[in-house]
C-alpha positions as a printed Julia matrix, in Angstrom:
110×3 Matrix{Float64}:
   6.6     3.62  -19.51
  10.34    3.5   -20.15
  12.52    1.92  -17.48
  15.06    4.31  -15.99
  17.35    4.51  -12.95
  14.82    6.87  -11.31
  12.01    4.37  -11.87
  14.2     1.6   -10.5
  14.87    3.62   -7.34
  11.17    4.44   -6.94
  10.26    0.77   -7.45
  12.7    -0.21   -4.68
  11.46    2.55   -2.34
   7.84    1.57   -3.0
   8.51   -2.09   -2.19
  10.46   -1.09    0.9
   7.61    0.97    2.38
   4.81   -1.31    1.13
   5.71   -4.26    3.32
   2.45   -6.18    2.9
   2.06   -8.76    0.16
  -0.72   -8.39   -2.38
  -2.59  -11.2    -0.61
  -2.23   -9.51    2.79
  -3.35   -6.15    1.44
  -6.28   -7.66   -0.44
  -7.43   -9.48    2.7
  -7.03   -6.34    4.82
  -9.02   -4.19    2.38
 -11.83   -6.76    2.29
 -11.9    -7.07    6.07
 -11.77   -3.32    6.55
 -14.8    -2.78    4.29
 -16.84   -5.75    5.54
 -20.11   -4.64    7.06
 -22.99   -6.27    8.83
 -25.43   -5.63    6.02
 -23.33   -5.39    2.89
 -19.84   -5.64    1.48
 -18.44   -4.12   -1.7
 -17.39   -6.37   -4.53
 -13.95   -7.86   -3.77
 -12.21   -5.77   -6.42
 -13.79   -2.6    -5.0
 -12.99   -3.11   -1.3
 -11.0    -0.46    0.47
 -10.07    3.08   -0.46
  -9.17    3.91   -4.07
  -5.5     4.46   -3.14
  -5.37    1.03   -1.5
  -6.83   -0.53   -4.64
  -4.22    1.26   -6.76
  -1.41   -0.03   -4.5
  -2.84   -3.53   -4.78
  -2.9    -3.28   -8.59
   0.74   -2.11   -8.63
   1.81   -4.99   -6.37
   0.39   -7.36   -8.97
   2.38   -5.81  -11.83
   5.89   -6.15  -13.15
   7.99   -3.01  -13.24
   7.93   -3.03  -17.04
   4.11   -2.86  -17.01
   3.83    0.35  -14.96
   1.87    3.31  -16.3
   2.49    7.0   -15.61
  -0.43    6.88  -13.15
   1.2     3.94  -11.34
   4.41    5.96  -10.98
   2.43    8.89   -9.55
   0.71    6.57   -7.05
   4.0     4.95   -6.06
   5.57    8.36   -5.4
   2.57    9.41   -3.33
   2.62    6.24   -1.24
   6.37    6.45   -0.59
   5.94   10.06    0.5
   2.91    9.29    2.7
   4.47    6.3     4.46
   7.85    7.99    4.9
   6.14   11.04    6.39
   4.0     9.03    8.81
   6.44    6.43   10.07
   8.99    6.88   12.78
  11.26    3.89   13.0
  12.29    4.86   16.55
   8.67    4.49   17.7
   7.82    1.3    15.81
   6.54   -1.24   16.55
   3.55    0.16   18.35
   0.3    -1.19   19.64
  -1.76   -3.16   17.18
  -5.03   -1.21   17.46
  -4.52    2.32   16.27
  -6.19    4.36   13.57
  -2.72    5.35   12.27
  -1.75    1.72   11.81
  -5.02    0.93   10.06
  -4.65    3.91    7.73
  -1.12    2.83    6.82
  -2.23   -0.76    6.31
  -4.86    0.46    3.85
  -2.01    1.57    1.59
   0.12   -1.53    2.18
   2.36   -0.62    5.13
   2.02   -2.51    8.4
   4.12   -0.73   11.05
   4.26   -3.94   13.12
   5.95   -5.93   10.36
   9.74   -5.98   10.3
């Protein structure tokens, strides 16, 4: 994928809304999917979108694919549409927070 000003802006927006590190997201996805009887393989933990975000966090901008760009746009749109900076931070235990964390955004992080 060719680097462009639009891609640069999307890259910045993506890393602004995805405020968890790859290690934090990986740990969250594993914890979220841990069960009493079974757990998925580590590279399969969490929802597919969360796994895609994790893969993007581990890439350089020059290594992005068209699918990565689509996922980044979707995540930026989802997080921007679900966050309200006037109401953050909020309580730690909410389904909204957990859903956002599954795509790399922790509303309680600065």
